[in-house]
FIKOLZA-1660 file (N, C-alpha, C; in steps of 0.1 Angstrom, whole numbers, plus 5000, padded with zeros to 4 digits):
% residues 125
   i   px   py   pz ch aa at
   1 2951 6604 3384  A  M  N
   1 2953 6593 3372  A  M CA
   1 2942 6594 3359  A  M  C
   2 2946 6594 3352  A  S  N
   2 2935 6594 3338  A  S CA
   2 2928 6581 3334  A  S  C
   3 2917 6576 3331  A  L  N
   3 2915 6561 3328  A  L CA
   3 2923 6559 3315  A  L  C
   4 2932 6566 3309  A  R  N
   4 2942 6559 3301  A  R CA
   4 2954 6556 3312  A  R  C
   5 2955 6563 3321  A  G  N
   5 2965 6563 3329  A  G CA
   5 2960 6545 3339  A  G  C
   6 2950 6544 3344  A  L  N
   6 2947 6535 3349  A  L CA
   6 2948 6524 3339  A  L  C
   7 2948 6523 3325  A  G  N
   7 2947 6513 3319  A  G CA
   7 2965 6509 3318  A  G  C
   8 2972 6521 3318  A  R  N
   8 2986 6515 3319  A  R CA
   8 2994 6507 3330  A  R  C
   9 2985 6515 3342  A  V  N
   9 2990 6506 3354  A  V CA
   9 2986 6491 3355  A  V  C
  10 2971 6490 3349  A  L  N
  10 2964 6475 3349  A  L CA
  10 2973 6469 3340  A  L  C
  11 2980 6471 3329  A  C  N
  11 2985 6468 3319  A  C CA
  11 3002 6466 3321  A  C  C
  12 3003 6470 3331  A  S  N
  12 3019 6465 3340  A  S CA
  12 3018 6457 3347  A  S  C
  13 3006 6454 3355  A  N  N
  13 3005 6444 3364  A  N CA
  13 2998 6431 3357  A  N  C
  14 3001 6430 3342  A  H  N
  14 2990 6419 3333  A  H CA
  14 2992 6406 3337  A  H  C
  15 3009 6404 3343  A  R  N
  15 3013 6389 3341  A  R CA
  15 3006 6385 3356  A  R  C
  16 3005 6392 3366  A  Q  N
  16 3001 6389 3380  A  Q CA
  16 2983 6388 3380  A  Q  C
  17 2979 6396 3372  A  V  N
  17 2964 6398 3368  A  V CA
  17 2961 6383 3362  A  V  C
  18 2968 6379 3352  A  Q  N
  18 2966 6367 3342  A  Q CA
  18 2967 6356 3350  A  Q  C
  19 2976 6355 3359  A  T  N
  19 2978 6345 3367  A  T CA
  19 2973 6342 3380  A  T  C
  20 2962 6352 3381  A  S  N
  20 2958 6351 3396  A  S CA
  20 2946 6339 3394  A  S  C
  21 2943 6334 3407  A  I  N
  21 2933 6326 3410  A  I CA
  21 2918 6332 3410  A  I  C
  22 2920 6342 3408  A  D  N
  22 2906 6348 3407  A  D CA
  22 2903 6353 3391  A  D  C
  23 2890 6348 3390  A  G  N
  23 2886 6360 3378  A  G CA
  23 2884 6375 3382  A  G  C
  24 2888 6382 3370  A  I  N
  24 2888 6398 3376  A  I CA
  24 2889 6404 3365  A  I  C
  25 2875 6414 3369  A  L  N
  25 2869 6424 3357  A  L CA
  25 2872 6436 3362  A  L  C
  26 2875 6447 3355  A  V  N
  26 2876 6462 3361  A  V CA
  26 2864 6470 3349  A  V  C
  27 2858 6475 3353  A  V  N
  27 2848 6483 3347  A  V CA
  27 2850 6499 3349  A  V  C
  28 2847 6505 3341  A  D  N
  28 2847 6523 3343  A  D CA
  28 2837 6526 3348  A  D  C
  29 2838 6541 3348  A  P  N
  29 2825 6549 3357  A  P CA
  29 2814 6546 3347  A  P  C
  30 2815 6545 3331  A  E  N
  30 2804 6544 3321  A  E CA
  30 2798 6533 3317  A  E  C
  31 2805 6521 3325  A  G  N
  31 2800 6507 3321  A  G CA
  31 2808 6498 3312  A  G  C
  32 2819 6505 3307  A  K  N
  32 2829 6497 3300  A  K CA
  32 2837 6493 3304  A  K  C
  33 2841 6479 3298  A  T  N
  33 2852 6471 3304  A  T CA
  33 2863 6478 3301  A  T  C
  34 2874 6481 3309  A  V  N
  34 2887 6483 3309  A  V CA
  34 2897 6472 3311  A  V  C
  35 2895 6460 3316  A  S  N
  35 2906 6450 3317  A  S CA
  35 2897 6437 3324  A  S  C
  36 2902 6425 3319  A  Y  N
  36 2897 6413 3326  A  Y CA
  36 2908 6403 3320  A  Y  C
  37 2907 6391 3329  A  N  N
  37 2917 6383 3326  A  N CA
  37 2911 6370 3322  A  N  C
  38 2920 6359 3319  A  K  N
  38 2915 6347 3311  A  K CA
  38 2906 6342 3323  A  K  C
  39 2910 6342 3334  A  H  N
  39 2902 6332 3343  A  H CA
  39 2887 6337 3342  A  H  C
  40 2885 6352 3343  A  F  N
  40 2871 6353 3343  A  F CA
  40 2865 6350 3331  A  F  C
  41 2868 6349 3318  A  T  N
  41 2864 6347 3307  A  T CA
  41 2859 6328 3309  A  T  C
  42 2871 6323 3313  A  E  N
  42 2868 6310 3318  A  E CA
  42 2857 6308 3326  A  E  C
  43 2853 6316 3339  A  I  N
  43 2847 6313 3350  A  I CA
  43 2831 6314 3344  A  I  C
  44 2828 6325 3336  A  W  N
  44 2818 6330 3330  A  W CA
  44 2815 6324 3316  A  W  C
  45 2824 6317 3306  A  K  N
  45 2823 6313 3296  A  K CA
  45 2817 6324 3286  A  K  C
  46 2824 6335 3287  A  I  N
  46 2816 6348 3279  A  I CA
  46 2822 6347 3265  A  I  C
  47 2815 6347 3255  A  P  N
  47 2822 6346 3241  A  P CA
  47 2831 6359 3238  A  P  C
  48 2838 6356 3229  A  D  N
  48 2848 6366 3223  A  D CA
  48 2837 6379 3221  A  D  C
  49 2827 6375 3209  A  K  N
  49 2818 6384 3203  A  K CA
  49 2813 6396 3215  A  K  C
  50 2809 6390 3225  A  I  N
  50 2805 6397 3236  A  I CA
  50 2814 6406 3245  A  I  C
  51 2825 6400 3246  A  L  N
  51 2837 6406 3255  A  L CA
  51 2845 6417 3245  A  L  C
  52 2844 6415 3233  A  K  N
  52 2847 6428 3222  A  K CA
  52 2840 6441 3223  A  K  C
  53 2828 6441 3229  A  T  N
  53 2817 6450 3230  A  T CA
  53 2821 6461 3241  A  T  C
  54 2831 6454 3249  A  K  N
  54 2835 6462 3262  A  K CA
  54 2824 6470 3271  A  K  C
  55 2811 6461 3268  A  D  N
  55 2799 6463 3276  A  D CA
  55 2796 6457 3285  A  D  C
  56 2797 6463 3300  A  D  N
  56 2791 6453 3310  A  D CA
  56 2779 6448 3312  A  D  C
  57 2769 6456 3308  A  S  N
  57 2757 6456 3307  A  S CA
  57 2757 6442 3296  A  S  C
  58 2760 6442 3283  A  K  N
  58 2758 6428 3275  A  K CA
  58 2764 6416 3282  A  K  C
  59 2777 6418 3289  A  M  N
  59 2783 6406 3298  A  M CA
  59 2774 6401 3309  A  M  C
  60 2766 6413 3314  A  I  N
  60 2757 6407 3330  A  I CA
  60 2747 6401 3320  A  I  C
  61 2743 6403 3308  A  G  N
  61 2729 6398 3302  A  G CA
  61 2734 6383 3299  A  G  C
  62 2746 6381 3294  A  F  N
  62 2751 6369 3289  A  F CA
  62 2751 6361 3302  A  F  C
  63 2754 6363 3314  A  V  N
  63 2756 6355 3325  A  V CA
  63 2743 6350 3331  A  V  C
  64 2731 6358 3330  A  L  N
  64 2721 6357 3338  A  L CA
  64 2714 6344 3336  A  L  C
  65 2716 6338 3325  A  D  N
  65 2710 6322 3323  A  D CA
  65 2722 6311 3331  A  D  C
  66 2732 6316 3336  A  Q  N
  66 2739 6308 3346  A  Q CA
  66 2740 6310 3361  A  Q  C
  67 2731 6317 3364  A  L  N
  67 2729 6320 3379  A  L CA
  67 2715 6315 3383  A  L  C
  68 2718 6308 3396  A  K  N
  68 2704 6305 3405  A  K CA
  68 2695 6314 3409  A  K  C
  69 2702 6327 3414  A  D  N
  69 2694 6339 3414  A  D CA
  69 2696 6352 3406  A  D  C
  70 2692 6353 3397  A  P  N
  70 2702 6364 3386  A  P CA
  70 2694 6373 3392  A  P  C
  71 2680 6377 3399  A  E  N
  71 2676 6393 3402  A  E CA
  71 2685 6397 3415  A  E  C
  72 2690 6387 3420  A  M  N
  72 2696 6391 3435  A  M CA
  72 2710 6395 3426  A  M  C
  73 2716 6390 3416  A  F  N
  73 2727 6391 3412  A  F CA
  73 2728 6408 3407  A  F  C
  74 2718 6410 3397  A  V  N
  74 2717 6422 3392  A  V CA
  74 2714 6436 3400  A  V  C
  75 2709 6430 3409  A  S  N
  75 2702 6439 3420  A  S CA
  75 2716 6442 3427  A  S  C
  76 2723 6434 3430  A  K  N
  76 2736 6439 3438  A  K CA
  76 2746 6446 3429  A  K  C
  77 2750 6443 3419  A  V  N
  77 2757 6451 3408  A  V CA
  77 2748 6464 3409  A  V  C
  78 2736 6466 3405  A  K  N
  78 2732 6483 3404  A  K CA
  78 2734 6487 3414  A  K  C
  79 2730 6479 3429  A  Y  N
  79 2737 6491 3440  A  Y CA
  79 2750 6493 3441  A  Y  C
  80 2758 6484 3441  A  L  N
  80 2772 6490 3441  A  L CA
  80 2776 6500 3432  A  L  C
  81 2770 6500 3415  A  Y  N
  81 2775 6511 3407  A  Y CA
  81 2766 6523 3412  A  Y  C
  82 2758 6524 3419  A  S  N
  82 2749 6534 3423  A  S CA
  82 2755 6540 3440  A  S  C
  83 2759 6530 3443  A  H  N
  83 2771 6534 3457  A  H CA
  83 2783 6535 3455  A  H  C
  84 2789 6540 3448  A  K  N
  84 2804 6537 3441  A  K CA
  84 2813 6534 3454  A  K  C
  85 2814 6543 3463  A  N  N
  85 2818 6541 3479  A  N CA
  85 2822 6530 3482  A  N  C
  86 2814 6519 3480  A  E  N
  86 2811 6509 3489  A  E CA
  86 2817 6496 3488  A  E  C
  87 2821 6490 3493  A  K  N
  87 2828 6477 3489  A  K CA
  87 2820 6467 3494  A  K  C
  88 2818 6453 3485  A  S  N
  88 2812 6442 3489  A  S CA
  88 2815 6428 3488  A  S  C
  89 2811 6418 3494  A  R  N
  89 2818 6406 3493  A  R CA
  89 2806 6396 3495  A  R  C
  90 2803 6388 3488  A  D  N
  90 2794 6378 3487  A  D CA
  90 2796 6362 3480  A  D  C
  91 2783 6358 3480  A  R  N
  91 2784 6341 3473  A  R CA
  91 2773 6343 3462  A  R  C
  92 2778 6338 3453  A  V  N
  92 2766 6336 3437  A  V CA
  92 2769 6322 3435  A  V  C
  93 2756 6318 3434  A  E  N
  93 2756 6306 3432  A  E CA
  93 2750 6301 3416  A  E  C
  94 2757 6292 3409  A  L  N
  94 2754 6293 3397  A  L CA
  94 2748 6276 3393  A  L  C
  95 2738 6276 3387  A  K  N
  95 2731 6267 3382  A  K CA
  95 2737 6253 3381  A  K  C
  96 2749 6255 3375  A  D  N
  96 2758 6243 3374  A  D CA
  96 2766 6235 3387  A  D  C
  97 2761 6243 3398  A  G  N
  97 2765 6238 3412  A  G CA
  97 2778 6244 3416  A  G  C
  98 2784 6252 3408  A  R  N
  98 2796 6259 3412  A  R CA
  98 2790 6273 3420  A  R  C
  99 2798 6275 3432  A  V  N
  99 2795 6285 3440  A  V CA
  99 2809 6296 3439  A  V  C
 100 2806 6310 3435  A  L  N
 100 2816 6318 3436  A  L CA
 100 2815 6328 3447  A  L  C
 101 2830 6332 3451  A  D  N
 101 2829 6345 3461  A  D CA
 101 2832 6355 3451  A  D  C
 102 2825 6366 3452  A  R  N
 102 2823 6376 3446  A  R CA
 102 2829 6387 3458  A  R  C
 103 2840 6395 3452  A  Y  N
 103 2843 6409 3455  A  Y CA
 103 2844 6420 3448  A  Y  C
 104 2844 6433 3453  A  S  N
 104 2842 6441 3445  A  S CA
 104 2844 6457 3455  A  S  C
 105 2853 6463 3447  A  S  N
 105 2859 6476 3454  A  S CA
 105 2859 6486 3445  A  S  C
 106 2856 6500 3447  A  P  N
 106 2856 6511 3438  A  P CA
 106 2872 6512 3436  A  P  C
 107 2876 6519 3425  A  L  N
 107 2888 6521 3420  A  L CA
 107 2892 6536 3422  A  L  C
 108 2897 6541 3430  A  Y  N
 108 2904 6557 3430  A  Y CA
 108 2918 6557 3426  A  Y  C
 109 2923 6571 3423  A  D  N
 109 2934 6572 3421  A  D CA
 109 2939 6581 3434  A  D  C
 110 2953 6583 3435  A  K  N
 110 2958 6590 3446  A  K CA
 110 2953 6603 3449  A  K  C
 111 2943 6612 3438  A  N  N
 111 2936 6622 3440  A  N CA
 111 2922 6622 3444  A  N  C
 112 2917 6610 3446  A  K  N
 112 2909 6606 3447  A  K CA
 112 2893 6606 3437  A  K  C
 113 2900 6606 3429  A  T  N
 113 2892 6605 3413  A  T CA
 113 2885 6594 3413  A  T  C
 114 2875 6590 3410  A  Y  N
 114 2867 6574 3411  A  Y CA
 114 2871 6573 3393  A  Y  C
 115 2877 6559 3392  A  H  N
 115 2878 6555 3378  A  H CA
 115 2870 6540 3375  A  H  C
 116 2858 6538 3384  A  G  N
 116 2855 6527 3381  A  G CA
 116 2852 6514 3395  A  G  C
 117 2851 6505 3388  A  R  N
 117 2852 6490 3399  A  R CA
 117 2860 6482 3395  A  R  C
 118 2863 6474 3402  A  I  N
 118 2874 6460 3401  A  I CA
 118 2862 6452 3406  A  I  C
 119 2860 6441 3399  A  W  N
 119 2854 6426 3404  A  W CA
 119 2862 6416 3406  A  W  C
 120 2861 6408 3416  A  Y  N
 120 2866 6394 3418  A  Y CA
 120 2859 6385 3418  A  Y  C
 121 2860 6370 3412  A  F  N
 121 2853 6358 3413  A  F CA
 121 2864 6348 3413  A  F  C
 122 2859 6340 3425  A  R  N
 122 2864 6331 3429  A  R CA
 122 2859 6317 3431  A  R  C
 123 2857 6306 3424  A  V  N
 123 2854 6294 3422  A  V CA
 123 2856 6288 3436  A  V  C
 124 2845 6286 3445  A  M  N
 124 2846 6278 3458  A  M CA
 124 2844 6268 3460  A  M  C
 125 2836 6260 3453  A  S  N
 125 2831 6245 3448  A  S CA
 125 2827 6245 3437  A  S  C
% end
């Protein structure tokens, strides 16, 4: 499945993604945003001008000021991008008192071609 094919699959599941209680972000192997849902943007309060860039590093840069431990957050993201086969689940504490459950998994098609990574964020408190 090509990246374009992945985009079609994600679009076909658009309603389910948009109604999820999780904030969802999909990033391709080059660090470009493929998809995200409204809840993701609400959790992180990312402005449209940054979202429109489709640049994951710009989104990460924007959210750093919201994090209690930005270095650990970035370290985990970098680790997962360099260890593309790994899944991860951890907690992220925000300065406003919210705690997020963060889960990430690689995206592979049936031919085992890597298409990037999906991130789920759920507000726990």
